[in-house]
C-alpha positions as CSV (number, residue, x, y, z in Angstrom):
1,M,131.9,-61.5,36.8
2,A,128.3,-61.1,35.3
3,M,126.1,-58.4,36.9
4,D,122.9,-59.4,38.8
5,L,120.3,-58.7,36.1
6,T,117.7,-58.4,38.7
7,K,119.4,-55.4,40.0
8,V,119.3,-53.5,36.6
9,R,116.5,-51.3,35.2
10,N,116.7,-50.1,31.4
11,I,114.3,-47.1,31.4
12,G,113.6,-44.1,29.3
13,I,112.1,-40.6,30.1
14,C,109.7,-39.7,27.7
15,A,106.9,-37.0,27.1
16,H,105.5,-34.1,25.2
17,I,107.8,-31.2,24.5
18,D,108.2,-28.9,27.6
19,A,106.7,-31.4,30.1
20,G,110.2,-31.4,31.9
21,K,111.7,-34.7,30.9
22,T,115.4,-33.5,30.8
23,T,114.9,-31.5,34.3
24,V,113.5,-34.9,35.8
25,T,116.8,-36.5,34.2
26,E,119.0,-33.9,35.8
27,R,117.5,-34.5,39.2
28,V,117.9,-38.4,38.8
29,L,121.4,-37.9,37.9
30,Y,121.8,-35.6,41.0
31,Y,120.3,-37.7,43.7
32,T,121.8,-41.0,42.3
33,G,125.4,-39.1,42.9
34,K,126.0,-39.4,39.3
35,N,126.4,-35.5,39.0
36,Y,127.6,-33.2,42.0
37,K,125.6,-30.2,40.5
38,M,122.3,-30.0,38.9
39,G,122.2,-28.7,35.5
40,E,119.3,-26.6,34.3
41,V,117.7,-26.7,30.8
42,H,116.8,-22.9,31.0
43,E,120.5,-22.0,31.7
44,G,121.7,-24.4,28.9
45,T,123.9,-26.5,31.5
46,A,121.7,-29.6,31.4
47,T,124.1,-32.9,31.2
48,M,121.9,-34.7,28.7
49,D,121.4,-31.7,26.4
50,F,125.2,-31.5,25.5
51,L,124.8,-30.5,21.8
52,E,125.4,-26.8,21.3
53,E,122.0,-26.5,19.4
54,E,120.2,-28.2,22.4
55,Q,121.7,-25.8,24.9
56,Q,120.8,-22.7,22.8
57,R,117.2,-23.8,22.3
58,G,116.4,-25.4,25.4
59,I,115.1,-28.6,23.7
60,T,116.2,-32.0,23.7
61,I,117.2,-33.1,20.0
62,Q,119.0,-36.4,20.3
63,S,118.5,-39.0,22.9
64,A,121.2,-39.4,25.4
65,A,122.2,-42.4,27.6
66,T,123.7,-42.8,31.0
67,T,124.1,-45.3,33.8
68,C,123.7,-44.5,37.4
69,P,123.3,-46.2,40.7
70,W,120.3,-46.3,43.1
71,E,120.0,-47.5,46.6
72,A,116.4,-48.7,47.7
73,R,115.8,-50.8,50.7
74,G,119.3,-51.5,51.4
75,E,120.2,-52.8,47.8
76,T,122.2,-51.0,45.2
77,Y,120.6,-50.9,41.6
78,T,122.0,-49.9,38.5
79,I,119.6,-47.6,36.3
80,N,120.5,-47.2,32.5
81,L,118.5,-44.1,31.6
82,I,117.8,-42.6,28.1
83,D,116.5,-39.0,27.8
84,T,114.4,-38.8,24.7
85,P,113.2,-35.6,22.7
86,G,109.8,-34.1,23.0
87,H,109.6,-32.3,19.7
88,V,107.7,-34.3,16.9
89,D,110.6,-33.6,14.5
90,F,112.8,-35.9,16.7
91,T,110.2,-38.5,17.1
92,I,112.8,-41.2,15.5
93,E,114.8,-40.7,18.7
94,V,112.0,-41.8,20.7
95,E,111.1,-44.6,18.5
96,R,114.6,-46.2,18.5
97,S,114.8,-45.7,22.4
98,M,111.5,-47.4,23.0
99,R,112.7,-50.5,20.9
100,V,115.4,-51.2,23.4
101,L,113.9,-50.1,26.7
102,D,112.3,-52.5,29.3
103,G,110.6,-49.8,30.9
104,A,109.6,-45.9,30.5
105,V,108.7,-43.0,32.6
106,A,106.1,-40.9,31.0
107,V,106.1,-37.3,32.3
108,F,103.1,-35.2,32.0
109,D,102.8,-31.4,32.7
110,G,100.5,-30.8,35.6
111,K,98.5,-28.0,34.2
112,E,98.3,-29.4,30.5
113,G,97.7,-33.1,31.2
114,V,98.1,-35.2,28.2
115,E,99.2,-33.3,25.0
116,A,99.6,-34.0,21.5
117,Q,103.2,-35.6,21.4
118,S,102.0,-37.4,24.7
119,E,99.8,-39.5,22.6
120,T,102.6,-40.3,20.0
121,V,104.9,-41.3,22.6
122,W,102.3,-43.5,24.4
123,R,101.5,-45.3,21.0
124,Q,105.3,-45.9,20.5
125,A,105.4,-47.5,23.7
126,D,102.2,-49.5,23.1
127,R,103.8,-50.8,20.0
128,Y,107.0,-52.2,21.5
129,G,105.1,-53.4,24.7
130,V,106.9,-51.1,27.2
131,P,105.5,-51.0,30.6
132,R,105.2,-47.5,32.0
133,L,105.0,-45.3,35.2
134,C,103.4,-42.0,35.0
135,F,104.9,-39.0,36.5
136,I,102.6,-35.8,36.8
137,N,105.4,-33.2,36.9
138,K,105.2,-29.2,37.2
139,M,102.8,-29.5,40.3
140,D,104.3,-26.1,41.4
141,K,102.9,-24.6,38.2
142,I,100.3,-21.9,38.6
143,G,96.8,-23.8,37.5
144,A,98.4,-27.1,38.0
145,D,95.7,-29.7,38.7
146,F,96.4,-33.3,39.6
147,E,93.0,-34.8,39.1
148,F,92.6,-33.3,35.8
149,S,95.9,-34.5,34.6
150,F,95.2,-37.9,36.1
151,N,91.9,-38.1,34.6
152,S,93.3,-37.0,31.1
153,I,95.6,-40.0,31.1
154,K,92.4,-42.3,31.2
155,E,90.5,-40.4,28.8
156,R,92.8,-39.2,26.1
157,L,95.2,-42.3,26.5
158,G,92.7,-45.1,27.2
159,A,95.1,-46.1,30.0
160,N,94.6,-47.4,33.5
161,P,96.6,-45.0,35.8
162,I,96.7,-45.9,39.5
163,A,97.6,-43.3,41.6
164,V,100.2,-44.1,44.3
165,Q,100.9,-40.5,45.6
166,I,98.7,-37.3,45.6
167,P,100.4,-33.8,46.1
168,I,100.2,-31.7,49.2
169,G,99.0,-28.4,47.8
170,A,99.6,-27.0,44.1
171,G,101.3,-24.2,42.5
172,D,103.3,-21.9,44.9
173,D,101.7,-24.0,47.7
174,L,103.3,-27.3,46.8
175,V,105.1,-28.7,49.8
176,G,105.4,-32.3,49.3
177,L,103.1,-35.4,48.7
178,I,101.2,-38.2,50.2
179,D,102.4,-41.8,49.6
180,L,99.1,-43.6,49.3
181,L,101.1,-47.0,49.9
182,E,102.3,-46.2,53.2
183,M,99.7,-43.6,54.2
184,K,102.4,-41.3,55.1
185,A,103.2,-37.5,54.1
186,Y,106.7,-36.6,52.7
187,Y,107.9,-32.8,52.8
188,F,110.7,-31.8,50.7
189,D,113.2,-29.0,51.9
190,S,113.8,-26.9,48.7
191,T,116.5,-25.1,50.4
192,E,118.4,-28.3,50.4
193,L,118.0,-29.1,46.7
194,G,115.2,-31.5,47.9
195,A,118.0,-34.0,49.2
196,V,116.4,-33.6,53.0
197,V,113.0,-35.3,52.9
198,E,110.9,-35.4,56.1
199,Q,108.3,-38.0,56.8
200,R,105.2,-36.9,58.7
201,E,101.5,-37.9,59.3
202,I,99.0,-36.9,56.7
203,P,97.7,-33.2,57.5
204,E,94.2,-33.5,59.1
205,D,92.7,-31.4,56.2
206,M,93.9,-33.9,53.7
207,Q,92.9,-37.1,55.7
208,D,89.6,-37.8,53.8
209,M,90.9,-37.2,50.4
210,A,93.8,-39.5,51.1
211,E,91.4,-42.3,52.2
212,L,89.5,-41.9,49.1
213,W,92.4,-42.2,46.7
214,R,93.9,-45.1,48.9
215,H,90.6,-46.8,48.9
216,E,90.6,-46.4,45.0
217,L,94.2,-47.9,44.9
218,V,93.4,-50.7,47.0
219,E,90.5,-51.6,44.8
220,Q,92.3,-51.5,41.6
221,A,95.2,-53.6,43.1
222,A,92.8,-56.2,44.3
223,D,91.6,-56.5,40.8
224,L,95.1,-57.4,39.7
225,D,96.0,-60.1,42.1
226,D,93.4,-62.9,42.9
227,T,95.0,-63.5,46.4
228,L,94.4,-59.8,47.5
229,T,90.8,-59.9,46.1
230,E,89.6,-62.3,49.0
231,K,91.8,-60.3,51.5
232,Y,90.3,-57.1,50.1
233,L,86.5,-58.4,50.5
234,E,87.3,-59.6,54.1
235,D,89.3,-56.6,55.5
236,E,90.5,-53.9,53.4
237,S,92.7,-52.4,56.1
238,A,94.9,-55.6,56.5
239,I,96.5,-55.3,53.0
240,T,100.2,-54.4,53.5
241,R,102.3,-51.9,51.3
242,E,104.3,-55.1,50.2
243,E,101.3,-56.7,49.2
244,L,100.0,-53.6,47.1
245,V,103.6,-53.2,45.5
246,A,103.6,-57.1,44.4
247,A,100.0,-56.6,42.8
248,L,100.9,-53.4,41.0
249,R,104.2,-54.8,39.8
250,I,102.1,-57.6,38.2
251,G,99.7,-55.2,36.7
252,T,102.6,-53.0,35.2
253,L,104.6,-55.8,33.9
254,S,101.6,-57.0,32.0
255,Q,100.6,-53.6,30.8
256,V,97.1,-53.6,32.6
257,C,98.2,-50.4,34.7
258,C,100.3,-47.7,35.1
259,P,101.5,-46.5,38.6
260,T,101.0,-42.7,38.8
261,F,103.5,-40.4,40.7
262,C,103.5,-36.6,41.1
263,G,105.9,-33.9,42.0
264,A,107.8,-31.0,40.6
265,A,111.3,-31.7,39.2
266,L,112.4,-27.9,39.1
267,R,111.7,-27.6,42.8
268,N,113.2,-30.9,43.5
269,I,110.1,-32.6,44.7
270,G,109.2,-36.3,44.5
271,I,112.2,-37.5,42.3
272,Q,113.6,-39.9,44.9
273,R,110.1,-41.3,45.4
274,L,110.0,-42.0,41.6
275,L,113.2,-43.7,41.5
276,N,111.8,-46.0,44.2
277,G,108.9,-46.6,42.0
278,V,111.1,-47.4,39.0
279,I,112.9,-50.1,41.3
280,D,109.5,-51.3,42.7
281,F,107.3,-51.4,39.5
282,L,109.4,-51.6,36.3
283,P,111.0,-54.9,34.9
284,N,114.4,-56.0,35.1
285,P,115.9,-57.6,32.0
286,T,114.9,-61.2,33.3
287,E,111.3,-60.2,33.5
288,V,111.0,-59.2,29.7
289,A,110.1,-61.9,27.4
290,E,112.8,-63.7,25.7
291,V,114.0,-61.6,22.9
292,E,112.5,-63.1,19.3
293,G,114.3,-63.2,16.1
294,V,114.5,-65.3,12.9
295,D,117.3,-67.4,11.4
296,P,119.0,-65.4,8.7
297,R,119.4,-68.6,6.7
298,D,115.7,-69.4,7.0
299,P,113.7,-66.4,7.6
300,E,110.4,-68.6,8.3
301,K,112.2,-70.1,11.2
302,A,111.7,-68.4,14.5
303,L,114.2,-68.2,17.2
304,T,114.5,-66.8,20.7
305,R,117.5,-65.9,23.1
306,A,117.4,-66.1,26.8
307,N,117.9,-62.8,28.7
308,T,121.3,-64.3,30.4
309,A,124.9,-64.0,30.4
310,D,125.0,-67.8,29.5
311,A,123.2,-67.7,26.1
312,D,124.7,-66.8,22.8
313,F,125.4,-63.3,22.3
314,S,122.9,-61.1,20.4
315,G,122.3,-57.4,20.7
316,L,120.5,-54.6,18.6
317,V,122.2,-51.5,17.2
318,F,119.7,-48.5,18.1
319,K,121.9,-45.6,17.3
320,V,125.1,-44.5,15.4
321,V,126.8,-41.3,16.3
322,S,129.7,-40.0,14.1
323,D,132.7,-39.3,16.4
324,T,136.3,-38.1,15.7
325,H,137.8,-41.5,16.7
326,G,135.3,-43.5,14.5
327,D,131.6,-44.2,14.7
328,L,130.2,-44.6,18.2
329,T,127.6,-47.6,17.9
330,Y,125.0,-47.7,20.7
331,I,123.7,-51.4,21.3
332,R,121.4,-53.0,23.7
333,I,122.6,-56.4,24.5
334,Y,119.9,-58.8,24.8
335,S,121.7,-62.1,25.7
336,G,125.3,-63.4,26.3
337,V,128.5,-61.6,27.0
338,L,130.5,-59.2,24.5
339,K,134.2,-58.7,25.2
340,K,136.2,-56.0,23.8
341,S,138.6,-57.0,20.9
342,S,136.2,-59.6,19.7
343,R,134.7,-60.2,16.4
344,V,130.9,-60.3,16.0
345,L,128.5,-61.0,13.1
346,N,126.2,-58.6,11.4
347,P,123.5,-60.9,9.9
348,I,121.7,-58.4,7.9
349,N,124.9,-57.9,5.6
350,G,126.8,-61.1,6.4
351,K,129.8,-59.0,7.4
352,K,132.0,-59.5,10.5
353,E,132.9,-56.5,12.8
354,N,135.6,-55.8,15.1
355,V,134.5,-54.7,18.6
356,S,137.8,-52.7,19.3
357,R,136.5,-50.8,22.5
358,I,133.5,-50.8,24.7
359,F,132.0,-47.8,26.8
360,E,129.6,-47.2,29.4
361,M,128.1,-43.7,28.5
362,H,127.2,-40.9,30.7
363,A,125.8,-38.4,27.9
364,K,129.1,-37.5,26.2
365,D,131.6,-38.8,28.7
366,R,132.5,-42.6,28.8
367,I,133.9,-45.1,30.8
368,A,135.7,-47.9,29.1
369,L,134.7,-51.7,30.0
370,D,136.5,-55.0,29.1
371,E,133.2,-56.8,28.7
372,A,129.4,-56.2,28.7
373,Y,126.4,-58.3,29.7
374,A,122.8,-59.1,28.5
375,G,120.8,-56.2,29.9
376,Q,123.3,-53.5,29.4
377,I,123.2,-50.6,27.2
378,V,126.7,-49.6,26.0
379,A,128.5,-47.9,23.1
380,L,131.0,-49.6,20.9
381,I,134.0,-48.3,18.7
382,G,135.2,-50.4,15.7
383,L,132.2,-51.1,13.6
384,K,132.3,-50.3,10.1
385,H,129.2,-51.7,8.4
386,S,126.3,-51.6,11.1
387,I,123.6,-49.1,11.0
388,T,120.5,-48.3,13.1
389,G,118.2,-51.4,13.3
390,D,121.0,-53.9,12.5
391,T,121.4,-57.2,14.7
392,L,124.9,-58.0,16.1
393,C,125.2,-61.7,17.0
394,A,127.7,-64.5,17.8
395,A,129.2,-66.0,14.4
396,D,128.3,-69.5,15.1
397,S,124.8,-68.7,16.3
398,P,123.2,-66.1,14.0
399,I,119.8,-64.5,14.7
400,V,118.1,-61.5,13.1
401,L,115.9,-59.4,15.6
402,E,113.1,-57.4,14.6
403,R,114.1,-54.2,12.8
404,M,112.6,-50.8,13.7
405,T,110.2,-49.0,11.3
406,F,110.9,-45.3,10.6
407,P,108.6,-42.9,9.2
408,D,108.7,-41.2,5.7
409,P,110.3,-37.7,5.6
410,V,107.4,-35.1,4.9
411,I,109.4,-32.0,3.9
412,S,112.6,-31.4,1.4
413,M,114.6,-28.5,0.5
414,S,117.6,-27.9,-2.0
415,I,121.0,-27.6,-0.7
416,E,124.1,-26.5,-2.6
417,P,127.7,-26.1,-1.6
418,L,129.4,-22.6,-2.1
419,T,132.8,-23.9,-3.2
420,T,134.4,-26.9,-4.8
421,E,135.9,-27.7,-1.5
422,D,132.5,-27.6,0.2
423,K,131.1,-29.9,-2.4
424,K,133.6,-32.7,-1.6
425,K,132.9,-32.3,2.1
426,L,129.1,-32.1,1.6
427,A,128.5,-35.5,0.2
428,E,130.5,-37.1,2.9
429,A,128.9,-35.3,5.4
430,L,125.3,-36.0,4.2
431,G,126.3,-39.8,4.4
432,T,127.5,-39.4,7.8
433,I,124.0,-37.7,9.0
434,M,122.0,-40.3,7.2
435,R,123.9,-42.8,9.1
436,E,123.0,-41.2,12.4
437,D,119.6,-40.2,11.7
438,P,117.4,-42.8,9.6
439,S,114.5,-40.2,9.5
440,F,116.8,-37.9,7.4
441,Q,117.3,-38.6,3.6
442,S,119.5,-37.0,0.9
443,R,119.4,-37.6,-2.9
444,F,120.9,-36.0,-6.2
445,N,118.2,-34.9,-8.8
446,E,119.9,-35.7,-11.9
447,E,117.5,-33.4,-13.9
448,T,118.0,-30.2,-12.0
449,G,121.6,-31.0,-10.7
450,E,120.3,-30.3,-7.1
451,T,121.1,-31.9,-4.0
452,I,117.7,-32.5,-2.0
453,I,117.6,-33.1,1.6
454,S,114.2,-34.3,3.5
455,G,113.2,-34.8,7.0
456,M,110.2,-34.5,9.5
457,G,109.8,-31.0,9.7
458,E,111.2,-27.4,9.4
459,L,113.1,-27.6,12.7
460,H,114.5,-31.0,11.8
461,L,116.0,-29.7,8.5
462,E,117.3,-26.3,10.3
463,I,119.2,-28.2,12.9
464,I,120.8,-30.5,10.0
465,K,121.7,-27.0,8.1
466,N,123.3,-25.8,11.4
467,K,125.1,-29.1,12.0
468,L,126.7,-28.8,8.4
469,V,127.5,-25.1,8.7
470,R,128.7,-24.7,12.3
471,D,130.0,-28.3,13.3
472,M,131.3,-29.5,10.0
473,N,132.4,-26.3,8.8
474,I,130.8,-26.6,5.4
475,G,129.7,-23.6,3.4
476,V,126.1,-24.3,2.0
477,N,123.0,-22.3,0.6
478,V,119.6,-23.8,1.2
479,G,116.4,-23.3,-0.7
480,T,112.9,-22.7,0.9
481,P,111.5,-25.8,2.3
482,R,109.3,-27.9,-0.1
483,V,106.6,-30.6,0.8
484,S,107.2,-34.2,-0.1
485,Y,104.2,-35.0,-2.1
486,R,103.3,-38.5,-3.2
487,E,101.7,-39.6,-6.5
488,T,99.0,-42.3,-6.8
489,I,96.4,-43.7,-9.3
490,V,92.7,-42.8,-9.0
491,G,91.3,-46.2,-10.9
492,P,92.1,-49.4,-12.5
493,A,93.9,-50.2,-15.8
494,E,93.6,-53.8,-17.1
495,S,95.8,-55.7,-19.6
496,V,98.3,-52.9,-20.2
497,R,101.4,-54.1,-22.4
498,G,104.9,-53.0,-22.2
499,K,107.3,-54.3,-24.8
500,F,111.0,-53.5,-25.1
501,V,112.8,-54.3,-28.3
502,K,116.0,-53.2,-29.3
503,Q,118.0,-54.6,-32.3
504,T,121.8,-53.9,-32.6
505,G,124.5,-55.4,-34.6
506,G,124.9,-58.4,-32.5
507,R,122.4,-59.8,-29.8
508,G,119.4,-57.7,-29.3
509,Q,117.3,-57.1,-26.2
510,F,113.6,-58.4,-26.0
511,G,111.2,-58.0,-23.1
512,D,107.3,-58.2,-23.1
513,V,104.9,-58.0,-20.1
514,T,101.2,-57.5,-19.5
515,I,100.0,-56.1,-16.3
516,N,96.8,-55.0,-14.4
517,V,97.1,-52.0,-12.0
518,R,94.6,-50.7,-9.2
519,P,94.5,-48.5,-6.3
520,L,95.4,-50.3,-2.9
521,T,95.4,-48.4,0.5
522,P,97.5,-49.9,3.3
523,E,94.3,-50.9,5.1
524,A,93.1,-52.9,2.1
525,A,96.6,-54.5,1.7
526,E,96.4,-55.7,5.2
527,A,92.9,-57.2,4.6
528,E,94.0,-58.9,1.4
529,D,97.3,-59.9,3.0
530,L,99.5,-58.3,0.4
531,E,102.9,-56.8,1.2
532,L,102.8,-53.1,0.5
533,K,106.5,-52.4,0.2
534,D,107.5,-48.6,-0.4
535,G,103.8,-48.1,-1.1
536,I,103.7,-50.9,-4.0
537,A,102.4,-54.2,-4.0
538,F,103.6,-56.7,-6.8
539,V,101.7,-59.9,-7.5
540,D,103.0,-62.6,-9.8
541,R,100.3,-64.3,-11.8
542,I,102.0,-65.9,-14.6
543,T,101.1,-69.4,-15.5
544,Q,102.3,-71.8,-18.0
545,G,105.8,-70.3,-18.3
546,S,105.0,-67.2,-20.7
547,I,107.7,-65.5,-18.9
548,P,110.7,-67.7,-17.5
549,R,110.8,-67.4,-13.4
550,E,114.5,-65.9,-13.7
551,Y,113.1,-62.7,-15.4
552,I,110.1,-62.0,-13.0
553,P,112.2,-60.2,-10.3
554,S,113.6,-57.9,-13.1
555,V,110.2,-57.1,-14.0
556,E,109.4,-56.1,-10.4
557,L,112.6,-54.2,-9.9
558,G,111.8,-52.2,-13.3
559,I,108.3,-51.3,-11.8
560,R,109.6,-50.3,-8.5
561,Q,112.4,-48.0,-10.0
562,A,109.6,-46.5,-12.1
563,A,107.5,-45.9,-9.2
564,G,110.3,-44.3,-7.1
565,S,110.8,-41.6,-9.8
566,G,107.2,-41.0,-10.3
567,I,105.1,-40.0,-13.6
568,L,103.5,-36.8,-13.0
569,G,106.1,-34.7,-11.2
570,G,108.8,-36.9,-10.1
571,Y,107.4,-37.8,-6.8
572,P,107.2,-41.3,-5.5
573,L,104.0,-43.4,-6.5
574,V,102.3,-45.2,-3.9
575,N,99.3,-47.2,-3.1
576,V,99.3,-49.3,-6.3
577,A,98.8,-53.0,-6.7
578,I,100.3,-54.3,-9.7
579,E,99.4,-57.9,-11.0
580,L,101.8,-59.4,-13.8
581,I,99.5,-61.4,-15.8
582,D,101.2,-62.1,-19.2
583,G,104.2,-61.6,-21.3
584,S,106.6,-63.4,-23.9
585,Y,110.2,-63.9,-24.4
586,H,112.8,-64.6,-27.1
587,E,115.2,-67.6,-26.8
588,V,118.2,-65.3,-27.5
589,D,117.5,-61.7,-27.0
590,S,115.7,-61.9,-23.7
591,S,117.5,-60.6,-20.8
592,Q,117.1,-59.2,-17.1
593,I,117.7,-55.6,-18.4
594,A,115.0,-56.0,-21.2
595,F,112.4,-57.2,-18.8
596,E,113.2,-54.3,-16.3
597,Q,112.7,-51.9,-19.2
598,A,109.4,-53.6,-20.2
599,G,108.1,-53.5,-16.7
600,A,108.9,-49.8,-16.4
601,L,107.3,-49.2,-19.7
602,A,104.1,-51.2,-19.0
603,F,103.9,-49.6,-15.6
604,R,104.0,-46.0,-16.6
605,E,101.5,-46.7,-19.4
606,A,99.1,-48.5,-17.1
607,C,99.3,-45.7,-14.5
608,T,98.7,-43.0,-17.0
609,Q,95.6,-44.9,-18.3
610,A,94.4,-45.5,-14.6
611,G,94.5,-41.6,-14.0
612,L,97.1,-40.1,-11.7
613,A,96.7,-37.7,-8.9
614,L,98.7,-36.1,-6.1
615,L,98.8,-37.0,-2.6
616,E,99.8,-34.3,-0.1
617,P,100.9,-34.6,3.6
618,I,98.3,-33.9,6.2
619,M,99.3,-32.6,9.6
620,N,97.7,-33.1,13.0
621,V,97.9,-29.7,14.5
622,T,97.2,-29.0,18.1
623,I,96.8,-25.3,19.1
624,T,96.3,-24.0,22.6
625,T,95.0,-20.6,22.5
626,P,93.2,-18.0,24.9
627,E,89.5,-18.4,24.6
628,E,89.1,-15.0,23.1
629,F,91.1,-15.8,20.0
630,F,89.3,-19.0,19.1
631,G,87.3,-17.4,16.3
632,T,90.4,-15.8,14.9
633,V,92.5,-18.9,15.0
634,S,89.7,-21.1,13.8
635,G,89.0,-18.7,10.7
636,D,92.8,-18.9,9.9
637,L,92.8,-22.6,10.0
638,S,89.9,-22.7,7.5
639,S,91.9,-20.4,5.1
640,R,94.6,-22.9,5.2
641,R,92.1,-25.6,4.2
642,G,92.3,-27.0,7.8
643,Q,89.5,-29.3,9.3
644,I,89.0,-28.9,12.8
645,S,88.2,-32.5,14.3
646,E,88.2,-31.5,18.2
647,S,87.7,-28.5,20.2
648,D,88.1,-28.7,24.2
649,V,87.7,-25.8,26.6
650,R,90.3,-26.2,29.6
651,G,89.6,-23.3,32.2
652,V,90.2,-20.0,30.0
653,V,92.1,-21.9,27.1
654,R,90.8,-23.7,24.2
655,I,92.7,-26.7,22.7
656,I,91.9,-27.2,19.0
657,S,92.9,-30.1,17.1
658,A,92.8,-30.0,13.4
659,D,94.0,-31.6,10.1
660,V,95.8,-29.2,7.9
661,P,97.9,-29.6,4.8
662,L,101.7,-29.4,5.5
663,S,102.0,-26.9,2.4
664,E,99.8,-24.3,4.4
665,M,101.9,-24.7,7.7
666,F,105.1,-23.2,6.7
667,G,106.1,-20.2,9.3
668,Y,102.8,-21.0,11.0
669,T,104.1,-20.6,14.5
670,T,105.0,-16.8,13.7
671,V,101.7,-16.2,12.3
672,L,100.0,-17.8,15.3
673,R,102.0,-15.5,17.6
674,G,100.8,-12.4,15.5
675,L,97.2,-13.6,15.8
676,T,97.2,-14.1,19.6
677,Q,99.4,-11.3,20.8
678,G,102.0,-14.1,21.4
679,R,99.8,-16.0,23.8
680,A,99.0,-19.3,21.7
681,S,101.2,-22.1,21.0
682,S,101.0,-25.0,18.6
683,T,102.5,-28.5,17.9
684,M,102.1,-30.6,14.8
685,E,102.8,-34.1,13.9
686,P,102.4,-36.1,10.3
687,H,98.9,-37.6,10.2
688,N,98.4,-39.2,6.6
689,Y,98.3,-38.4,2.9
690,Q,95.3,-37.3,1.1
691,L,94.2,-36.5,-2.4
692,M,95.0,-32.8,-3.5
693,P,92.3,-30.9,-5.3
694,P,93.0,-30.7,-9.2
695,N,93.6,-26.8,-9.3
696,L,96.2,-27.0,-6.5
697,R,97.8,-30.0,-7.9
698,D,98.2,-28.4,-11.4
699,E,99.7,-25.4,-9.5
700,V,102.3,-27.7,-7.8
701,L,103.1,-29.5,-11.0
702,A,103.6,-26.2,-13.0
703,R,106.5,-25.0,-10.6
């Protein structure tokens, strides 16, 4: 029997590193009865951090999914929950989770407020149109300030938070919270793991403050619902809790506001109320817009699928995990029913897949299902040809859902096997990791005979290396990390000819093309409505058949291959527009290979004439340091070619934001600790690519 979708919530927990996402998730699992014992991140016992690497480091590396029940107001709900990483190196895990979620809980540190990675996560949720609740956690931390954190959500994220709770006390004095919807105080007994919650009247000394926050809540809720506006103007006190919840729900689903909760997950304060908020304010699968896609036979034709079990089956693969019994493929089902032992179509590659088994996941544990319905997040076994971002659908009703976008790696290092046996295993292992992690890349450099692996940061590559050595028992040596530079052109070049002529005994080869090249930034490409694919925009301007139509794709392929291998130092060439303007062909000797070669020759010559430069990745670095070390830290950033873009004072600490070249940031965490007696911390994320100074470019190319 199909489940009642109105009783389902697909949510993710996301935040900056160390804001307490996994601790919140552990409390959710405990209070929903999924776990009988709370796991702790600092003890390495968290259920959702089940990888050995996660337990040792106390961080989340891969997103983990679970399903748990929750009773609210006499009804039982099913919550499909995904715990995501906070570290920027694993931002891909957040990206793919956001793509398949209906709602999210953004967790903030009660002392720090909005931090660097909070902004990245928020932007990802914006991109996929995910409604959110905010949870200001760690209100038991010394220096925690609810009002500061609440205002930082407004100022730094440009969001519209609406407080539905305020804390009673802060730091060590935190004992509970005031529910502004009910105007009641709730006290949590920490000796009973927070499971005993006592409702009382609001303390007298907090009555005025609660009234103030309540007035603000009612005023903002009235703006969201026209029927409430009249009632608000007539008699504010007559507005009921149910009316406020209904108005806030409308605002949350349309992403106009974010109901904001508070608490302390580690002290077990506020989690049950947050779960009620998930039920009250976040959408069920039927309230999300119908999933959109295109017809694989006609990509111009838009299609939709209703979020019901009656519609034709469609789902999106958002994660692949290599398993001893075959790949475990995580899928969000958007429409229809999926039965075990059935066959489905992957319209991206046209292959049919066998769904041999279906599992409901609980971190690494699994429960077998006979069938799964629209709105569910499940894992499948039996799929052989589907990767992250692929669509699965009914064979007689194909649809391709929107794919995910993955960032390019910014850092590389060489890796070599120790023995011949390791060499065989390494290629297979790297292929497995690439299937699991779309932000990781591996390639073999023919010239140097090295295998190069690339990822999102030093930690990302270190985790990959540990996985190879410890989990897969492959002996490897790794080189020092290297920056993934890009090449580009600095000016235009016009009417550059590339001619490929080869005469052998029989039929020869003849290809002749003339092209223009010019620099093209992504912003300019958007303005001109040109598609910048892998950094290259190709425009066909051939008239009067100087090159037959069947050879033009070959010219483009030759150009793209030449761009991929670079000209200056073997780095991919980007931000270039190429116009194919003329050429000639031979009735007998012309071929696709000849025009590929001619395109590559013309492109290399044109770029050389236009002038080549090197682009380097710039990182957005956020440093939190005690005020007394500000001068030392900013001086060190300047010596690393860093540009400070923002500097805020928060109490006794200084928050510095700077743009710094990645090549200057290797091992920075250790240096920063040394400069500040171990009291400063930093995070960084990729920002953009910028031109390198000529003297440094020559240094890089001379290596």
